[in-house]
Backbone as CSV, one residue per row, in Angstrom:
resi,resn,N_x,N_y,N_z,CA_x,CA_y,CA_z,C_x,C_y,C_z
1,MET,72.597,-105.470,-116.717,73.412,-105.760,-115.555,74.576,-104.764,-115.513
2,SER,74.957,-104.361,-114.304,76.028,-103.376,-114.177,77.394,-104.033,-114.320
3,LYS,78.349,-103.220,-114.698,79.731,-103.661,-114.885,80.401,-103.821,-113.516
4,PRO,81.207,-104.897,-113.336,81.892,-105.067,-112.038,82.821,-103.892,-111.755
5,SER,82.915,-103.527,-110.499,83.784,-102.417,-110.107,85.250,-102.822,-110.256
6,SER,86.106,-101.827,-110.225,87.541,-102.054,-110.326,88.028,-102.954,-109.191
7,SER,87.546,-102.715,-107.980,87.987,-103.530,-106.842,87.489,-104.970,-106.975
8,ALA,86.277,-105.160,-107.501,85.756,-106.517,-107.700,86.604,-107.269,-108.727
9,ARG,87.025,-106.596,-109.774,87.884,-107.237,-110.779,89.237,-107.593,-110.172
10,HIS,89.774,-106.671,-109.367,91.059,-106.913,-108.711,90.968,-108.149,-107.809
11,VAL,89.919,-108.236,-107.014,89.734,-109.372,-106.101,89.590,-110.665,-106.906
12,ARG,88.817,-110.630,-107.982,88.631,-111.825,-108.807,89.960,-112.297,-109.394
13,ARG,90.746,-111.340,-109.932,92.049,-111.707,-110.501,92.977,-112.278,-109.429
14,TYR,92.989,-111.674,-108.255,93.824,-112.158,-107.147,93.419,-113.583,-106.760
15,ARG,92.127,-113.821,-106.610,91.657,-115.157,-106.234,91.967,-116.175,-107.323
16,ASP,91.838,-115.774,-108.572,92.194,-116.674,-109.669,93.680,-117.051,-109.614
17,ARG,94.540,-116.056,-109.336,95.984,-116.328,-109.215,96.266,-117.305,-108.078
18,MET,95.617,-117.096,-106.966,95.833,-117.963,-105.816,95.366,-119.391,-106.121
19,ARG,94.236,-119.530,-106.801,93.751,-120.874,-107.170,94.721,-121.556,-108.128
20,ARG,95.243,-120.804,-109.091,96.226,-121.376,-110.016,97.488,-121.817,-109.283
21,ALA,97.774,-121.157,-108.164,98.942,-121.513,-107.356,98.658,-122.733,-106.473
22,GLY,97.442,-123.280,-106.587,97.100,-124.477,-105.824,96.502,-124.207,-104.466
23,LEU,96.072,-122.981,-104.229,95.489,-122.633,-102.935,93.974,-122.569,-103.034
24,ARG,93.327,-122.695,-101.904,91.873,-122.654,-101.850,91.464,-121.661,-100.776
25,LEU,90.472,-120.851,-101.082,89.969,-119.868,-100.123,89.151,-120.575,-99.053
26,VAL,89.475,-120.292,-97.805,88.728,-120.827,-96.675,88.390,-119.652,-95.765
27,GLN,87.128,-119.531,-95.428,86.720,-118.485,-94.498,86.288,-119.145,-93.204
28,LEU,86.703,-118.576,-92.096,86.407,-119.140,-90.788,85.703,-118.113,-89.906
29,TRP,84.769,-118.600,-89.121,84.176,-117.779,-88.076,84.891,-118.145,-86.794
30,ILE,85.515,-117.178,-86.177,86.266,-117.417,-84.946,85.766,-116.464,-83.867
31,PRO,85.990,-116.811,-82.602,85.562,-115.898,-81.537,86.240,-114.535,-81.701
32,ASP,85.476,-113.489,-81.466,85.986,-112.130,-81.577,86.618,-111.732,-80.239
33,ALA,87.928,-111.654,-80.230,88.645,-111.326,-79.000,88.360,-109.908,-78.519
34,ARG,87.720,-109.097,-79.363,87.374,-107.725,-78.963,85.983,-107.647,-78.349
35,ALA,85.235,-108.750,-78.394,83.851,-108.747,-77.907,83.817,-108.577,-76.389
36,PRO,82.792,-107.868,-75.912,82.649,-107.737,-74.458,82.527,-109.124,-73.821
37,GLY,83.240,-109.329,-72.748,83.157,-110.590,-72.025,84.126,-111.662,-72.491
38,PHE,84.792,-111.439,-73.621,85.697,-112.469,-74.151,86.835,-112.771,-73.177
39,VAL,87.493,-111.741,-72.701,88.635,-111.929,-71.787,88.179,-112.597,-70.504
40,ASP,87.041,-112.160,-69.972,86.527,-112.760,-68.738,86.216,-114.246,-68.940
41,GLU,85.631,-114.592,-70.078,85.311,-115.996,-70.360,86.584,-116.827,-70.500
42,CYS,87.608,-116.268,-71.128,88.895,-116.978,-71.236,89.481,-117.239,-69.859
43,ARG,89.452,-116.220,-69.018,89.968,-116.381,-67.643,89.190,-117.454,-66.897
44,LYS,87.861,-117.395,-67.016,86.999,-118.349,-66.323,87.331,-119.784,-66.749
45,GLN,87.438,-120.004,-68.052,87.720,-121.355,-68.543,89.123,-121.808,-68.161
46,SER,90.074,-120.894,-68.208,91.443,-121.232,-67.844,91.540,-121.608,-66.365
47,ARG,90.904,-120.836,-65.518,90.924,-121.136,-64.077,90.235,-122.466,-63.798
48,ARG,89.119,-122.692,-64.477,88.378,-123.941,-64.294,89.255,-125.136,-64.685
49,ALA,89.921,-125.030,-65.811,90.798,-126.121,-66.251,91.961,-126.298,-65.289
50,GLY,92.468,-125.197,-64.758,93.592,-125.265,-63.832,93.242,-125.896,-62.498
51,ARG,91.984,-125.834,-62.111,91.552,-126.423,-60.835,91.216,-127.905,-60.956
52,SER,91.092,-128.387,-62.166,90.668,-129.763,-62.361,91.743,-130.550,-63.115
53,ARG,92.304,-131.546,-62.465,93.313,-132.380,-63.132,92.706,-133.076,-64.349
54,ARG,91.438,-133.497,-64.235,90.776,-134.180,-65.347,90.638,-133.247,-66.544
55,LEU,90.171,-132.023,-66.318,90.014,-131.071,-67.418,91.365,-130.693,-68.022
56,GLU,92.354,-130.543,-67.161,93.693,-130.227,-67.657,94.207,-131.367,-68.539
57,LYS,94.006,-132.605,-68.085,94.445,-133.768,-68.865,93.688,-133.838,-70.188
58,GLU,92.368,-133.591,-70.164,91.578,-133.596,-71.404,92.090,-132.543,-72.377
59,ALA,92.370,-131.348,-71.858,92.852,-130.267,-72.723,94.201,-130.626,-73.336
60,MET,95.111,-131.143,-72.538,96.435,-131.501,-73.048,96.351,-132.667,-74.044
61,THR,95.459,-133.611,-73.797,95.258,-134.725,-74.730,94.753,-134.196,-76.059
62,TRP,93.799,-133.252,-76.017,93.260,-132.667,-77.252,94.357,-131.902,-77.998
63,ILE,95.146,-131.129,-77.276,96.225,-130.365,-77.912,97.210,-131.319,-78.584
64,ASP,97.594,-132.374,-77.882,98.521,-133.345,-78.468,97.924,-134.029,-79.697
65,ALA,96.634,-134.332,-79.647,95.981,-135.036,-80.754,95.806,-134.146,-81.985
66,THR,95.687,-132.842,-81.784,95.401,-131.955,-82.918,96.606,-131.156,-83.393
67,ARG,97.713,-131.292,-82.709,98.878,-130.513,-83.114,99.450,-131.047,-84.426
68,ASP,100.175,-130.211,-85.100,100.774,-130.560,-86.376,101.979,-131.458,-86.155
69,THR,101.956,-132.620,-86.784,103.086,-133.523,-86.679,103.696,-133.812,-88.056
70,ASP,103.177,-133.129,-89.073,103.646,-133.381,-90.449,104.599,-132.309,-90.950
71,GLY,105.056,-131.442,-90.085,106.036,-130.461,-90.475,105.498,-129.163,-91.074
72,TRP,104.190,-128.943,-91.007,103.646,-127.689,-91.541,104.040,-126.524,-90.673
73,THR,104.130,-126.773,-89.388,104.560,-125.716,-88.469,105.674,-126.265,-87.598
74,ALA,106.406,-125.368,-87.024,107.538,-125.795,-86.182,107.053,-126.204,-84.825
């Protein structure tokens, strides 16, 4: 088996330090704002929500329900 590269050792040590500090690595897949059509889709959804009181109310209810209330963010 080959020896780990210098960068692999560095990453391992960094992750070990972070875990000892009580943190956990989380990777997320999120929409790519650079993808073709992303801006147009955002505009489309925003306009749609703006034209519908029901959709606007649903969106605001979701935002209120999921916002941080425990002081993690301001």
